[in-house]
N, C-alpha and C positions, 0 to 999 in steps of 0.2 A: 701553841701555835695560834697565830692571828691571821686574818685574811681580809681582803677587800676586793670588790669587783668593779670593773669598768668595761664599758662597751665602746669599741673603736669601729664604728661603721659596720656593725654586724659581726665583728670578731670579738669574742668575749675574752677578757683577761682577768684571771684570778691571781692576785698578788698574794704570796704566802710569806709569813714572817715568823721567826722563832725557830722551833725545832719540831720536825714532823716525826714523832715517835709513836710507839704502841698505844700510849694513853690518849692520843688525840686523833687516831685514825677515824673514829666515828665522826668527829667534828669535821675532818677533812672530807670524808665521803658526803656529809651533809652539805658542805660548802660547794663541792663539785656539782651535786644535784641542783642546788639553788641556782648556781651560775648557768648551768645548761638550760634551765627553764627560762632564762632571760637573754639568751643569745640565739641567733639564727645561724651563725657560722661556726667555725672551729673555736674550741675553747683552748686558750693558751694558759699554761701554768707558769707564772713568772716566779722562779725559784731563787731569784737574786737576793731576796730578803731572808731566806732561810739560813740559819747558822749550821744546820745539819739535819740529817734524817737517819732513822734506824732502818734495819732490814724490813721491819713491819711497816714503816712509813713508805718505803719504796714499793713494797707489795701492794699497798693501798693505791699508789699511783698506777701500778701495773693493772690492778683490777678496774681502774677508771679508764684505761687506755682504749679498749675496743670500741668505744662510742665516739672516737675521733678526738684526739688530744694532741697538743703540741707543747713542748717544753722550751723554756729559755732561761738563761741566767744560771746555768750549772757551774760556770766558772772553773771548768776542768775537774770538778769533783767526780769521783767514780760513782757509777750507777750500774753495778753488776747485774742486777735482776733485769733491768730494762735493756741493757746492751747485749746481754747474752741470749735473749729471746728474739729471734728474727721475725716471729709472727706478731709481735706487738704492734708494729706500724706507727709508733710515736715519732713525730717529726721533731727534731732537736735543732734549735737555733742558738747562736751565741748570746744574743741579747734581745730585748723586747723590740727594738727598732727593726732588727732583721726579721723577726717573726711577723711583725705587722706588715712590713713591705712584701714579704713572700705570700702572706695570706689575704692581702687586700683583694676585694672583689674587683673583677675587670671593669673598667669604666664603660658605661653605655655609650653607643654612638651619639653624637651631638644632637641628632634630630629624633632620638628614640622617644622622648617625652612630648614632642610637639604634635599638636593636632594639625592635620592637613585639611585644607578647605576643599570640600568636594562639590559644592554647588556654586551658583553664580555669586560673584562678589557684590556686596552692597556698599558702594562708595558714598560717602556723605557729601 
């Protein structure tokens, strides 16, 4: 399994590639921890690059889920451990664009960052 990380305005995306099996669950867990340390918002696992995963790989995803996780790119592949456990709370999106649109932070009001003048104006 290979991975890379991108930040999309506070939403972290961990792109996964290859196969998530028993032999790489430690690498996966390390990647998730590394990515969480670098994002302030939800962490999205983009699974569109995975060719498959084993029950041990799915269990590793389940173990990472309680800290706030979203999945995308499953492409209709079954995830019995994640879908049979209603306590997991993993949000699932069809693709990365849908995940980013749903998880984007709400825009601030137009004047939120502006300073308001409180004293007399000094015109030149």
